[in-house]
C-alpha positions in Angstrom: 11.8 -3.4 -7.6 13.2 -6.9 -6.8 10.0 -8.0 -5.2 7.7 -7.1 -8.1 10.2 -8.4 -10.6 10.2 -11.7 -8.7 6.4 -11.7 -8.6 6.1 -11.0 -12.3 8.5 -13.8 -13.1 6.9 -16.3 -10.8 3.3 -15.5 -11.9 3.7 -14.7 -15.6 6.8 -16.6 -16.8 6.8 -19.7 -14.5 3.0 -19.6 -13.9 3.7 -20.5 -10.3 1.1 -20.4 -7.5 2.0 -17.7 -5.0 -0.2 -17.3 -1.9 -0.6 -14.0 -0.1 1.6 -15.4 2.6 4.2 -16.5 0.1 4.3 -13.0 -1.3 4.6 -11.4 2.2 7.4 -13.7 3.0 9.2 -12.9 -0.2 8.9 -9.2 0.4 10.5 -9.7 3.9 13.3 -11.8 2.3 14.1 -9.1 -0.2 14.0 -6.4 2.5 16.3 -8.4 4.7 19.0 -8.4 2.0 19.2 -4.6 2.1 21.9 -2.8 4.0 21.2 -1.8 7.6 18.0 -3.9 7.7 16.9 -4.6 11.3 13.4 -6.1 11.0 9.9 -5.4 9.8 8.2 -2.2 11.0 4.8 -3.9 11.0 3.1 -7.1 9.8 3.0 -7.1 6.0 -0.4 -6.7 4.5 -0.6 -8.8 1.3 -3.9 -9.1 -0.3 -5.2 -10.1 -3.7 -8.7 -9.2 -5.1 -11.2 -8.6 -2.3 -8.6 -9.2 0.5 -6.6 -6.1 -0.8 -9.5 -3.9 0.3 -9.6 -5.1 3.9 -7.9 -2.5 6.2 -4.9 -4.1 8.1 -5.6 -7.5 6.5 -3.1 -10.2 7.6 -3.0 -13.3 5.5 -2.9 -16.6 7.3 -1.4 -19.8 5.7 -4.6 -21.8 6.3 -7.0 -19.3 4.8 -5.2 -16.9 2.4 -5.9 -16.7 -1.3 -3.5 -17.3 -4.2 -2.4 -14.2 -6.0 -4.3 -14.0 -9.3 -3.0 -12.3 -12.4 -6.6 -11.0 -13.2 -7.0 -9.2 -9.8 -5.4 -6.2 -8.2 -2.8 -7.1 -5.7 -2.0 -4.9 -2.7 1.1 -5.0 -0.5 1.6 -2.7 2.4 5.0 -3.4 4.0 7.8 -1.7 5.8 11.0 -2.2 7.6 13.2 -0.8 10.3 16.7 0.1 9.2 19.5 1.6 11.2 19.0 4.9 9.3 15.2 5.0 9.1 11.8 3.4 8.9 9.7 2.6 5.9 6.0 2.1 5.3 5.2 1.5 1.6 1.8 0.6 0.0 1.7 -0.5 -3.6 -1.0 -1.9 -5.8 -0.2 -3.9 -8.9 -2.1 -5.7 -11.6 -0.3 -8.6 -13.3 -2.8 -8.8 -16.1 -5.2 -6.4 -17.7 -7.2 -4.2 -15.3 -10.9 -3.6 -16.0 -12.0 -0.1 -17.0 -13.4 0.4 -13.4 -10.1 -0.6 -11.9 -8.3 1.8 -14.2 -10.7 4.6 -13.4 -10.3 4.1 -9.6 -6.5 3.9 -9.9 -6.5 7.1 -12.0 -8.7 8.9 -9.3 -6.2 7.9 -6.6 -3.3 9.1 -8.7 -5.0 12.4 -9.3 -5.4 12.7 -5.5 -1.6 12.0 -5.0 -0.9 14.7 -7.6 -3.3 17.2 -6.0 -1.6 16.7 -2.5 1.8 17.0 -4.0 0.9 20.3 -5.7 -0.9 21.8 -2.8 0.6 24.9 -1.1 -0.8 25.4 2.3 -0.2 27.6 5.4 1.2 26.4 8.7 -1.7 25.1 10.9 -3.6 23.5 8.0 -5.2 20.4 9.4 -4.9 16.9 8.1 -8.6 16.9 7.6 -8.4 19.7 5.0 -5.5 18.0 3.2 -7.3 14.7 3.3 -10.3 16.2 1.5 -8.0 17.4 -1.3 -6.7 13.9 -1.8 -10.2 12.4 -1.9 -11.8 15.1 -4.2 -11.5 13.2 -7.5 -12.8 10.0 -5.9 -15.8 11.8 -4.3 -16.6 13.3 -7.7 -17.1 9.8 -9.0 -19.0 8.6 -5.9 -16.0 6.7 -4.6 -14.1 6.8 -1.2 -11.9 4.7 1.0 -12.3 4.2 4.7 -8.8 4.7 5.8 -6.4 7.6 6.5 -4.7 9.1 3.5 -1.3 9.4 5.2 0.8 9.7 8.3 4.2 10.4 9.6 6.7 7.6 9.8 8.5 7.2 13.2 11.9 5.7 13.9 11.5 2.3 15.5 8.7 1.7 18.0 6.0 3.7 16.2 5.7 3.5 12.5 2.4 5.4 12.5 3.3 8.6 14.3 1.7 12.0 13.6 1.2 14.0 11.5 -1.9 12.2 10.3 -3.8 13.0 7.1 -7.2 11.3 7.6 -10.9 11.8 7.9 -10.6 11.4 11.7 -8.0 14.2 12.3 -10.5 17.0 13.0 
């Protein structure tokens, strides 16, 4: 909450220029102020517009873009705490999304809801669950080339099993 509040204030009120690296650094700063913070669990992915769609994108000071209020911004960040590990991906639009952006966001939300409401027997594979999450996207001819979810380890391995992705069969 503090991070996105800061981003909104900087971009919309102060009309500051914030690079993808600036945003990643700010996210780390806000995390480091939390109790039991030890360090990041992986390099922060901070991408605006087209960069937000690059899997495991890492912005570099020399080449990164400025966050734009008229583009979707994605942040995938996490931290190691003494009592757990986090891996959180969020997308945000600081302006008015296009109809296409709204439709795609809605399809992803419908996938989240479908997974949340799914009751499945022990032994159901991630491949089956992944297809439930993608169903509404597929219906509109959309897809994403990344796993849907994974377990979160404690230190050392933030991406431990169980994996929900198109490669888990």
